[in-house]
LODRENNU-318366 format. One line per 8 residues: number of its first residue (from 1); for each residue x, y, z of N, C-alpha, C, O. Coordinates in steps of 0.1 Angstrom, whole numbers, plus 2048, in hexadecimal, padded with zeros to 3 digits. Atoms other than C-alpha are relative to their C-alpha. Layout:
NUM) X/Y/Z/X/Y/Z/X/Y/Z/X/Y/Z  ...
***
This chain:
1) 806/80F/7FD/828/D2E/BDB/80C/7F7/7F8/812/7FC/7EF  7F7/80B/802/840/D10/BD6/7F1/7F6/7FB/7E7/7F3/800  80C/808/80A/82D/CFB/BB7/7FD/7F1/809/7F2/7EA/807  805/812/7F7/82C/CD9/BCF/7F8/806/80C/7F1/7FE/813  80A/7FE/7F5/81A/CED/BE9/7F2/7FE/7F6/7EA/7F7/7FB  80F/7FC/804/7FA/CF3/BD0/7F8/7F0/7FB/7FD/7E8/7F4  80C/809/801/7DE/CD9/BCE/7F7/801/7F4/7F5/80C/7EF  80A/7FB/80A/7C3/CD1/BB2/7F6/7FB/806/7F7/7F2/80D
9) 807/805/7F4/7A3/CD0/BC0/7FA/7F4/800/7EF/7F5/806  7FF/80C/7FD/7A0/CAE/BBE/801/7FB/80C/7FA/7F4/813  7F8/808/7EE/7B6/CA8/BDB/7FD/80A/80A/802/809/816  804/7FD/7F5/7A6/CC2/BED/7F7/7FC/808/7F5/803/812  813/807/7FC/784/CAC/BF7/80D/7EF/808/80A/7E9/812  7F6/80C/7F8/7A4/C8D/C01/808/7FC/7F4/806/7FB/7E8  7F4/802/809/7C4/C86/BF7/801/7F0/7F7/801/7EF/7EB  803/80F/804/7C2/C5E/BF1/7F3/7FF/802/7EE/803/80C
17) 807/804/803/7A6/C53/BE7/7F7/7F1/802/7EB/7ED/802  7FD/813/7FE/7AC/C2B/BED/7FD/7FD/811/7F9/7F3/816  7F7/801/7F2/7B3/C33/C13/7F0/802/805/7E7/80A/803  80F/7FC/7FB/797/C29/C28/805/7FA/80E/80F/7F3/80F  7FE/805/7F1/796/C21/C51/806/7ED/7FE/801/7E5/7F7  7FB/811/7FF/7A9/BFB/C58/804/7FE/7EE/7FE/7F7/7E5  7F8/802/80C/7BA/BFB/C39/811/806/7FE/814/80C/7F4  7F4/7F9/7FB/7DF/C06/C46/802/80B/7F9/80C/80C/7F1
25) 7FA/7F2/806/7DB/C2B/C3C/7FB/80B/80B/7EF/80A/80F  808/7F9/7F6/7D8/C49/C56/7F5/80B/7F8/7F6/810/7ED  802/7F2/804/7C0/C63/C54/803/80E/7FA/80A/815/802  7FA/7F6/80A/7C6/C80/C3A/7F6/808/805/7EB/809/800  806/7F2/7FD/7B9/C9D/C4E/802/80D/7F4/80B/80C/7ED  7FA/7F2/80A/7B6/CC4/C37/807/807/808/804/808/814  7FB/7F9/7F8/7CD/CD8/C3F/7FE/813/7F3/7F5/81A/7EE  7FE/7F8/808/7DC/CF4/C2C/7FF/7FF/7F2/7FC/809/7EB
33) 805/804/80C/7D9/CE3/C0D/7F2/801/7F8/7EF/803/7EC  80F/7FD/801/7B4/CE7/C0E/7FD/80D/7FA/7F3/80D/7F2  801/7F0/802/7B7/D10/C0A/80C/801/7F1/80D/80C/7EB  7F7/7FD/80C/7D3/D0B/BEB/7F8/7FE/7F2/7EE/7F7/7F1  807/804/80B/7C9/D0B/BCA/806/804/7F2/804/80F/7EE  7F9/7FD/80F/7DC/D0A/BA6/7F4/80C/7F9/7E8/80D/7F8  808/7F7/80C/7D3/D27/B8E/7F2/7FA/7F3/7F7/7F3/7EA  809/803/807/7B4/D1F/B7B/807/804/7EF/80A/7FC/7E6
41) 7F9/7FE/80F/7C4/D37/B5C/801/813/805/7FB/81B/80B  7F5/7F2/7FD/7DB/D57/B5C/7FB/80A/7F2/7F8/805/7E7  808/7F7/808/7CE/D77/B4B/80D/80E/805/80F/815/80F  7F3/7FA/7F6/7F0/D8A/B4C/806/7FF/806/808/7F3/806  7FC/806/7F7/804/D88/B65/7F4/800/811/7F6/801/81D  808/804/7EF/7E5/D83/B80/7FF/7F1/7F9/7FE/7ED/7ED  808/80D/803/7DE/D5F/B80/7F4/7FD/80E/7F7/800/81A  80C/801/7FD/7B9/D56/B8E/800/7EE/805/803/7E3/7FF
49) 800/80F/800/7B4/D38/BA0/7EF/801/808/7E8/80B/809  80C/7FB/7F9/793/D2C/BB4/7F9/807/804/7F0/80C/7FD  806/7F3/7FB/789/D44/BCB/804/807/7FC/801/810/804  7FF/7ED/809/794/D63/BB7/7F3/7FC/7F4/7ED/806/7EF  807/7FF/804/77D/D53/BA2/7F0/801/802/7E7/808/7FE  80C/7FD/7F1/763/D4F/BB8/7FB/80D/802/7F0/80F/7FC  7FF/7F0/800/764/D75/BC0/7F8/800/7F8/7EC/801/7F9  803/7F7/80E/761/D7E/BA1/7EF/7FC/7FD/7E6/804/7FD
57) 80A/80B/805/744/D64/B98/7F1/80A/807/7E7/810/803  80D/7F9/7F9/731/D6E/BBA/7FF/80F/7FD/7F3/810/7F9  7FD/7F9/802/739/D93/BB4/7ED/808/7F0/7E4/810/7F0  80B/7FE/80C/722/D92/B8E/7F5/7FC/805/7EA/800/801  814/80B/801/705/D7B/B9C/7FD/80A/808/7F3/80F/803  807/7F7/7FA/6FF/D98/BB8/7FD/809/7F8/7F2/80D/7FA  802/7F4/807/701/DB3/B9E/7F5/7FD/7FB/7EB/805/7FB  80A/800/80D/6EC/D9F/B84/7F5/803/806/7EE/80C/803
65) 80E/7FC/7F4/6D0/D98/BA6/7FA/80E/800/7EE/811/801  80A/7F2/7F7/6CB/DBA/BAE/7FE/807/7F1/7F4/80D/7ED  809/7F8/814/6CB/DC8/B84/7F5/7FB/800/7EB/801/7FE  80D/802/806/6B2/DAF/B80/7F4/807/808/7EC/80E/803  80C/7F9/7F9/69B/DB8/B9E/800/80B/801/7F5/80E/807  802/7F6/7FE/6A1/DDA/B9C/7FF/80D/7F2/7FD/819/7F3  7FC/7FC/80D/6A6/DE3/B74/7F4/802/7FC/7F4/80B/7F4  80C/7F9/807/681/DE7/B6D/7F7/7F9/80F/7F1/7EF/812
73) 80F/802/7F6/66F/DEB/B8C/7F3/807/7FF/7F4/813/7FB  807/802/802/650/DEC/B8C/7F4/801/80D/7F8/7F9/815  808/7F6/7F6/630/DFC/BA8/7FE/7F0/805/800/7EB/810  807/80C/7F4/623/DD9/BAE/809/7F4/7F8/808/7EE/7EE  7F4/805/808/641/DC6/BAD/801/7EC/801/7FA/7E4/808  7FB/80F/809/64E/DA2/B9E/805/7F8/80F/80A/7FF/819  7F4/809/7F5/65E/D82/BB8/80E/808/7FE/814/80D/807  7EF/7FB/7F9/680/D8E/BB0/801/80F/801/80C/812/804
81) 7FD/7F6/7F7/67C/DB2/BB8/7FB/800/80B/801/806/814  7FE/803/7F2/66C/DA9/BD5/807/7F9/808/808/7FE/813  7F5/803/7F8/683/D95/BE3/80C/809/7FF/812/80B/80A  7F7/7F4/801/69D/DB1/BD6/803/805/80C/80C/806/814  808/7F5/7F6/68C/DC6/BE8/7FF/7FE/80C/7FE/808/813  7FF/806/7F0/68C/DB3/C09/80B/7FB/804/80D/7F9/810  7EE/804/7FD/6B0/DA8/C09/802/812/7FF/808/817/808  7F7/7F1/801/6B7/DD0/BFF/7FA/80C/80C/7FC/818/80D
89) 80A/7F9/7F3/69F/DDB/C1E/805/7F9/80B/803/801/815  7F6/808/7F9/6B2/DC4/C32/810/805/806/817/802/810  7F6/7FA/7FB/6CE/DD5/C33/7F9/80E/807/7F6/811/813  805/7F4/7FD/6C1/DF5/C2E/7F7/805/80D/7F9/810/810  809/7FB/7F6/6A9/DFA/C49/805/7F3/80B/7FF/7F3/815  7FF/807/7F3/6B7/DE0/C5E/810/800/808/814/7FB/812  7F8/803/7F7/6D6/DE5/C63/809/810/7FD/810/816/804  7F9/7ED/802/6DF/E0B/C4E/7F7/80A/80B/7FD/813/811
97) 80B/7F4/7FD/6BE/E1E/C5D/804/7F7/815/804/7FE/81F  802/7FF/7F2/6C2/E0A/C80/80C/7FE/807/80B/7FC/813  7F6/800/7FA/6E3/E0A/C88/809/813/801/80D/818/80B  7F8/7F2/802/6F4/E30/C78/7F4/804/805/7F6/808/810  808/7F6/804/6D2/E3F/C74/7F7/809/7F1/7F3/803/7E7  804/7F9/80F/6C3/E5A/C57/811/807/7FE/812/80E/7F4  7F5/800/805/6EB/E60/C56/807/7F7/7F6/812/7F8/7F0  7FD/813/801/6EC/E3A/C4C/800/804/7EA/808/7FF/7E3
105) 807/7FF/80B/6DE/E43/C29/80A/7FC/7F0/80A/7F4/7E7  7F6/7FF/808/6FC/E4B/C17/807/7F1/7FB/809/7EC/7F0  7FA/80D/800/70B/E2A/C20/7FC/7F3/7FC/804/7E9/7FD  80A/808/802/6F2/E15/C17/804/7F5/7F6/803/7E9/7F8  7F7/809/807/704/E09/BF7/807/7F8/801/805/7ED/7FC  7F5/802/7FB/722/E02/C04/7FC/7F3/808/802/7E8/805  804/809/7F2/712/DED/C23/7F8/7F4/7F5/800/7EA/7F3  805/809/80B/6FB/DD8/C06/80C/7F6/7FB/80D/7E9/7FD
113) 7F6/807/806/71A/DD1/BF4/808/7F5/807/80B/7EA/802  7F2/80A/7F8/732/DC3/C13/7F3/7F7/804/7F5/7EB/806  801/810/7F9/713/DB0/C21/7F8/7F2/7F3/7F6/7E6/7F6  800/809/80A/709/D9E/C01/80C/7F3/7F7/80D/7E7/7F2  7EF/801/808/72F/D9C/BF3/807/7F8/80D/812/7F3/80B  7F5/807/7F7/73A/D8C/C16/7F6/7EE/7FF/7FA/7E2/7FE  803/80E/7FD/71C/D73/C19/803/7F9/7F1/808/7EE/7F2  7FD/80A/80A/721/D67/BF6/80F/7F9/801/810/7ED/802
121) 7FA/803/7FB/740/D66/BFC/804/7F0/80A/80D/7E7/809  7FC/80A/7FC/73F/D4D/C14/7F3/7F3/800/7F2/7E9/807  80B/80D/802/71F/D38/C06/801/7F9/7F4/7F8/7F2/7F0  7F7/809/805/738/D2B/BED/801/7F2/805/801/7E8/7FF  7FC/80E/7F9/73D/D0F/C06/7F4/7F4/7FF/7F6/7E8/800  80C/80B/804/71D/CFF/C01/7FE/801/7F2/7FF/7F5/7EF  800/801/807/719/D05/BE0/808/7F3/7F6/813/7EF/7F8  7FA/813/808/71F/CE1/BC6/80D/809/7F4/80A/811/7EB
129) 7F7/7FF/80B/740/CE6/BB3/809/809/804/815/80B/801  7F4/7F4/7FA/74B/D04/BC7/807/7FD/80D/813/7FE/80E  7FC/808/7F6/74C/CF7/BE9/80A/804/808/812/7FE/80F  7F2/7F9/7F8/764/D0F/BF7/7FC/80E/802/7F8/814/7F8  800/7F8/7FB/760/D2E/C0C/807/80E/7FB/809/817/804  7F7/7F6/800/771/D48/BFE/807/80A/80C/813/80C/80F  7F8/7F8/7EF/776/D5E/C1F/805/7F8/809/80A/7FC/813  7F3/808/7F9/788/D41/C2B/80D/804/7FD/815/802/806
137) 7F8/7FB/800/7A2/D50/C1B/80E/80E/803/814/816/7FB  801/7F1/7FE/7B0/D6C/C2D/802/811/7F9/800/81C/7FD  800/7F0/808/7B7/D86/C12/7F8/805/7FC/7FA/80F/7F7  809/7FE/804/794/D86/C0C/7FB/80C/80B/7F9/818/807  805/7FB/7F9/789/D92/C2A/803/80D/807/7FC/816/80C  7F4/7F0/7FA/7A7/DAB/C33/7FC/806/7F2/7F2/80D/7F5  807/7F9/80B/79F/DBA/C0D/7F2/80A/803/7F0/816/800  810/7F4/7F9/779/DC3/C1E/805/807/80B/7FF/812/80C
145) 7FE/7FF/7F4/789/DC9/C40/806/810/7F9/800/81B/7FC  7F7/7F7/807/79F/DE2/C2D/7F8/80A/7FD/7F9/814/805  80D/7F7/809/782/DF6/C17/7F5/809/80F/7F0/815/811  809/7FA/7F1/76D/DF8/C3B/809/80D/809/805/818/80D  7EE/7F8/7F5/791/E08/C4F/7FC/80F/7F7/7F8/81A/7FC  7FE/7F5/810/791/E20/C2B/7F6/80A/806/7F7/816/80A  810/7F5/801/76E/E2C/C2F/7FC/808/80A/7F7/813/80B  805/7F8/7F0/76C/E2E/C55/80A/807/804/809/809/810
153) 7F5/7F9/800/78D/E41/C54/7FF/810/7FA/802/81A/801  808/7F8/80E/780/E59/C38/7F2/808/807/7F3/814/809  80A/7F9/7FC/760/E62/C47/7FF/806/813/7F9/80F/819  7FC/7F9/7F2/76B/E67/C6A/80A/80E/802/80A/816/80B  7F5/7F2/7FE/786/E84/C63/7F6/809/7F0/7F8/814/7ED  80A/7F6/806/76A/E8F/C47/7F8/803/80B/7FC/80C/812  80D/7F9/7F3/74C/E96/C60/80B/806/80A/808/812/80C  7FB/7F5/7FB/768/EA5/C76/80F/804/801/814/807/80C
161) 7F6/7FC/803/785/EAE/C69/80D/7FC/808/80A/7F3/810  7F6/810/7FE/7AB/E9D/C75/7FE/80A/80C/7FC/813/804  7FF/7FF/7F1/7AA/EAE/C9B/7F6/7F7/804/7F7/7ED/80A  810/808/7FB/784/EA2/C9F/801/7F6/800/7FE/7EE/809  800/811/7FF/78C/E83/C91/808/7FA/807/808/7EE/805  7F4/803/7FC/7A9/E7E/CA4/7F7/7FB/810/7F5/7F0/815  80A/7FE/7F7/792/E88/CC1/7F2/7EF/7FE/7F1/7E5/806  807/80C/7FC/775/E6E/CB5/807/7F0/800/801/7E5/802
169) 7FB/810/800/78E/E4E/CB3/805/7FB/80B/806/7EF/80F  7F7/809/7F4/7A2/E51/CD1/7FC/80C/80C/7FD/807/818  80A/7FD/7F7/790/E6B/CE7/7F6/800/803/7EE/808/7FE  812/7FE/800/76F/E61/CF7/7FC/80A/80C/802/809/816  7FD/7F7/7F9/761/E7F/D07/7F7/7FB/80F/7F0/7F0/811  80B/808/7F7/74F/E7D/D27/809/800/80F/802/802/819  7F6/80A/7FA/76F/E70/D3E/808/80E/805/80A/818/7FF  7F2/7FB/801/789/E7C/D54/805/801/801/80B/7F8/806
177) 7EC/7FC/809/7A8/E8B/D49/807/7FC/801/80F/7FB/7F7  7F5/809/803/7BF/E77/D58/800/7F5/7F8/80A/7F0/7F3  801/810/80B/7AC/E55/D45/807/7FC/7F5/80A/7F1/7F0  801/801/80C/7B4/E64/D29/80E/7F9/7FA/80F/7F0/7F2  7F7/807/7FE/7D8/E5D/D2C/807/7F0/7FD/810/7EA/7F7  803/811/809/7D1/E39/D2A/7F8/7FD/7F6/7FC/7F7/7EC  807/803/80B/7B5/E37/D18/800/80A/7F1/7F7/807/7E9  7FA/7FE/810/7C2/E4C/CF7/805/7F5/7FC/7FF/7EB/7F8
185) 7FA/80F/806/7D8/E32/CED/7FC/7F5/7FF/802/7ED/7F7  808/80F/7FD/7C1/E13/CF6/7F9/804/7F1/7F8/7FF/7E7  80F/7FF/80E/7A4/E27/CDF/80A/804/7F1/803/802/7E7  7FF/801/80A/7B8/E2D/CC4/806/7F3/7F9/802/7F0/7ED  802/80B/804/7C9/E09/CC4/7F6/7F7/7F8/7F7/7EE/7F0  806/804/801/7AB/E00/CC3/7F3/802/7F5/7ED/7F9/7EF  807/7FC/80A/795/E12/CAC/807/800/7F2/801/7FD/7E8  7F8/7FE/80E/7B0/E19/C91/808/7ED/7FA/80A/7EA/7EF
193) 7F4/80D/804/7C6/DF3/C93/7F9/7F8/801/7F7/7F1/7F7  805/80A/800/7B1/DDD/CA1/7F4/7F6/7FC/7F2/7EA/7FA  80E/7FF/80C/78F/DE3/C90/801/7FB/7F6/7F6/7F5/7F5  7FC/804/80C/79D/DD7/C6E/805/7F0/802/802/7E6/7FC  7FB/80E/7FE/7AE/DBC/C7D/7F7/7F3/804/7F9/7E8/801  807/803/7FA/791/DB1/C8E/7F4/7F7/7F5/7EF/7EC/7F4  80A/806/80A/779/DB2/C70/804/7F4/7F9/7FD/7EA/7F9  7F8/80A/805/790/D9E/C5C/800/7F2/806/7FD/7E8/7FF
201) 7F7/80F/7FA/79A/D80/C72/7F1/801/807/7F4/7F5/80A  80D/808/7FF/773/D7B/C7F/7F9/7FC/7F5/7F2/7F2/7F6  808/802/810/765/D79/C5C/80B/7F2/7FF/807/7E8/804  7F9/808/806/784/D62/C50/803/7F2/80A/809/7E9/804  7FC/802/7F2/788/D4F/C74/7F1/7F7/7F9/7F0/7EE/7F1  80E/807/7FF/763/D44/C75/7FA/7F8/7F1/7EF/7F2/7EF  802/803/80F/767/D3C/C4D/803/7F5/7FD/7FE/7ED/7F5  7F6/806/804/783/D28/C50/7FF/7F5/80B/808/7EC/809
209) 808/805/7F8/776/D16/C6A/7F8/7F0/7FB/7FB/7E4/7FA  80D/806/807/756/D0B/C5C/809/7F2/7F7/80C/7E7/7F9  7F8/805/80E/769/CFF/C3C/80B/7F2/802/80C/7E9/7FA  7FE/809/800/77E/CE9/C4E/7FD/7F5/80D/803/7EB/810  80C/80E/7F5/765/CD5/C6A/7FE/7F9/7F3/801/7ED/7F3  80E/807/80B/74E/CCE/C44/80F/7F8/7FF/80F/7EE/806  7F1/808/802/774/CC0/C3B/803/7F4/805/805/7E8/803  7FD/810/7F5/77A/CAD/C53/7F4/7F7/7FC/7F4/7EF/7F3
217) 80C/810/7FC/75B/C96/C59/7FE/801/7EB/7FE/7F6/7E5  803/80A/80C/755/C95/C33/80D/7FA/7F9/80D/7F7/7ED  7F1/806/809/77B/C88/C2B/801/7F7/807/806/7ED/802  804/80E/7F7/772/C70/C50/7F6/7F6/7FE/7F4/7EB/803  80B/809/804/751/C66/C3D/802/7F7/7F6/7FE/7EC/7F6  7F7/809/80F/763/C5A/C1B/80D/7F5/80C/80A/7EC/814  7F5/802/7F6/783/C50/C2F/7F8/7F3/80A/7FF/7E9/809  806/808/7F8/76A/C39/C4A/7FA/7F0/7FB/7F8/7E5/7FF
225) 808/80D/80B/759/C24/C2C/811/7F4/802/81D/7F4/805  7F9/80A/803/763/C01/C22/802/7F6/80A/809/7ED/806  805/80C/7FC/75B/BEA/C3F/7F2/802/80D/7F1/80E/811  80E/7FD/7F7/739/BE8/C58/804/807/805/801/813/801  7FE/7F7/7F5/748/BF6/C73/800/80B/7FA/7F7/813/7FE  7F6/7F3/806/758/C12/C60/7F4/809/7FA/7F2/815/7FA  80F/7FA/809/734/C18/C4B/7F7/807/80C/7F0/810/809  804/7FE/7F6/727/C1E/C6F/803/811/803/7FD/81B/805
233) 7F5/7F3/7F6/742/C38/C7C/7FE/80A/7F3/801/816/7F5  7FF/7F3/80A/73C/C4B/C54/7F7/804/803/7F8/80F/809  80D/800/801/717/C49/C56/801/810/80D/802/81C/809  7FD/7F7/7FA/71D/C5C/C7B/808/810/7FA/803/81B/7FD  7F7/7F8/808/737/C72/C68/7F6/80B/7F3/7F6/817/7EF  808/7F5/80B/71E/C7B/C4B/7F8/808/805/7F7/813/7FF  80B/7FE/7FF/702/C82/C5F/807/810/808/7FE/817/80A  7F7/7FC/7F4/71E/C9B/C78/804/80F/7F1/802/81B/7F3
241) 7FF/7FA/813/727/CAB/C4D/7F0/808/802/7ED/814/804  80C/7F9/803/706/CB4/C4B/7F7/80C/809/7EE/813/804  805/7FD/7F6/6FE/CC3/C6F/80C/80D/7FE/806/817/7FB  7F9/7F8/807/71C/CD8/C67/7FE/80A/7FA/800/815/7FE  7FF/7F6/812/713/CE6/C43/7F3/808/803/7F2/814/801  80E/7F5/7FA/6EE/CF0/C53/804/80B/806/802/816/801  7F9/7F7/7FB/702/D01/C6E/805/80C/7F9/804/817/7FC  7F9/7F6/80D/712/D13/C54/7FB/80B/7FA/7FF/816/7F8
249) 807/7F9/80A/6FA/D1F/C41/7FE/811/807/7FD/81C/802  805/7F4/7FA/6F1/D34/C63/810/80D/802/813/818/800  7EE/7F8/802/717/D3C/C67/801/80A/7F6/802/815/7FA  7FD/7F3/810/71B/D51/C41/7F3/807/803/7F6/813/803  80C/7F5/802/6FB/D62/C44/806/809/80C/807/816/80B  800/7F6/7F4/704/D6B/C6A/80A/808/7FF/808/814/802  7F3/7F8/806/729/D77/C5D/7FE/80E/7F6/801/81A/7F8  806/7F6/808/71B/D8B/C43/7FC/809/804/7FE/815/800
257) 801/7F1/7FA/708/D9E/C5D/808/805/809/808/811/80A  7F6/7FA/7F7/722/DA2/C76/80C/807/7FA/814/80C/802  7F3/7FA/801/73B/DAF/C5F/7F7/80B/7FD/7FD/816/800  807/7F1/801/71D/DCB/C53/7F8/807/806/7F2/811/803  809/7F9/7F5/70D/DCF/C74/811/80A/805/811/815/80B  7F1/7FC/7F6/737/DD7/C7F/7FF/80F/7F4/7FC/81A/7F3  801/7EE/80D/73B/DEE/C60/7F6/806/801/7FD/810/804  809/7F9/7F6/71E/DFF/C6C/800/80B/80A/7FD/817/808
265) 7FC/7FB/7ED/724/E0B/C8F/80E/807/7FC/80F/812/801  7F8/7F8/7FD/745/E15/C84/801/809/7F9/80B/810/7FA  803/7F7/806/735/E2E/C6A/7FB/808/809/7FC/814/807  80B/7F6/7FE/71F/E3A/C82/808/808/80B/807/813/80F  7F7/7F5/7F5/73C/E40/C9B/809/80C/7FC/80F/816/802  7F3/7F9/809/750/E4E/C81/7F7/810/7FE/7FD/81A/7FE  80A/7F5/801/72F/E69/C7B/7FC/803/80B/7F1/809/809  801/7FB/7F7/72F/E70/C9E/807/80B/7FD/811/809/7F5
273) 7FB/7F3/7FF/739/E98/CA2/807/7FE/80F/801/7FC/819  7FA/803/7F2/759/E94/CBC/802/80D/809/806/818/805  802/7FD/7F6/756/EA3/CDA/80B/80B/80A/807/80F/815
***
């Protein structure tokens, strides 16, 4: 990455704080600059920037929360244990059991981890001082999708063997044989190649678009201040910023849910015996 492409956190929100409407300076919309961060510190060859640090803090926050909730479990749970159990059961009962059934028990830890990790990556966008959804950096959704893909392939071939696994992925049962000439390659592309791609892009695109919208209206609010008419425009932009932010709270949780449900769906299909 060229040095001149990197920007500081102060520049991420607005590049020229003295630039306002009716002052002969153009509106500087967010772009790639809003997703590139200078390294905060370096350990050996690894440079840690803001998204990496947020991902690490989020991981430890999840571990600390569930450790505090379950480390000293009681028959009559306290408030923290009740919240932890409710969140765990939401994924355990609402996703693993509903989608996979009894065979889904071994995968509950994976599904719980995926749901809360994706959620907190998204949630950083609304947390003061952070204000950046880590999953809007494509590397993180791709990494998570690869974990799901490797697990999906492993379970498929472990359950059905090599030949049965190929049939599970590429040869749906109960169809006229001539159709398989066209259907088998399509099923291969869909199940083996397209699924991890769409899993990653869906999460990335939603968080990327949401962050861009919030930035646009936040910068516009500041940009249009300075005159009476501009302040009216700024007020309208600020209201839209709040509306989009509230909407993003819903989208962030929804994307974590969708990512986890799709993972459970793939695992459910992997556990089906090929015919």
